[in-house]
N, C-alpha and C positions, 0 to 999 in steps of 0.2 A: 696724407699719412705722416707721421711725425718721424722724425730722424731716430734711426737706431744706433745706440753707442757701440763703438769699436771695442773688442776685447771684454765683452760682457753679454751674458746672454739675455735676450729678450723675447718676450711673447706677444704675438700679434694676433688679431683674429681677423678673418676677411671672409663675408659673406657673399656667395655669388649665387644668382638667380637664373632660371631658363625661361625666357619668354617666347622662344620659338615653338613652332610645331614639331621640331624634329629633336630626337634626343642628341644631349652632348655631352662630352668626354671632358673634364678639366682635371688638370694637373699643372702643378708650380715646377718651374725647370730654372736652372742657371744659364744666361746667356753666353758663358765662357766654361771653356772645360775645366780648368784649374783656377777657379777662383778660390780664394783662401777664406773660408769659414765653415763653421759647423751648423748644419741644418738639419732640422724635424720638421716634418709636416704630417699633420692627422686630420683628416684621411689623405692617403697618399694620391690616390686617383679616385675621381668620383663620376658617375654617369647619371645625368638628370634627364629626366621627362619635362615635358611641358608643364609649368606651373610650380615645378620643384625647387628647392633651394639647398644649399649647403654652406656652412660656416666651417672654414679650415682655421685650425690652429697652428701656427707658425711659430716655431723656436729658432732663432738664428742668433749664433754668437761669430759675428764677423772680426778679422783681423785688418781689414782694409775695407774701403768703401766698394760697393758694386751696386749693379743694375738688376732688376727682376722683370721676370715676363710670365704674362698669364697665356696658357695655350688652350684652346678651345676646338675639338674637331667635331664635326658634325658626322654622326655614325653613317654608315651606308654609302660614303663619298669619301673623297681624299682631301676636301678642302679644309684647312686649318686657318684660324683665326689669332693673331697675337696681339696683345696688350701689354707695353712696358710699363714697368713701374718704378 
């Protein structure tokens, strides 16, 4: 993934698909509660069945550098998976 400039809004696309047999819920979140940036994501939360995929449109305007995380949760149990970006 390319660097995102500080102080300027950037648009990124992230495509995520589900290859598992279970439905998964996908959303983006910050690793810290008080990060300094403006963030818009469309769609905000997605549930994918097996074989489905979704493209997220991410608008971010950071005032400092930060880390990102993708959270996937298998519906029907409490297991969560995290992928840092």
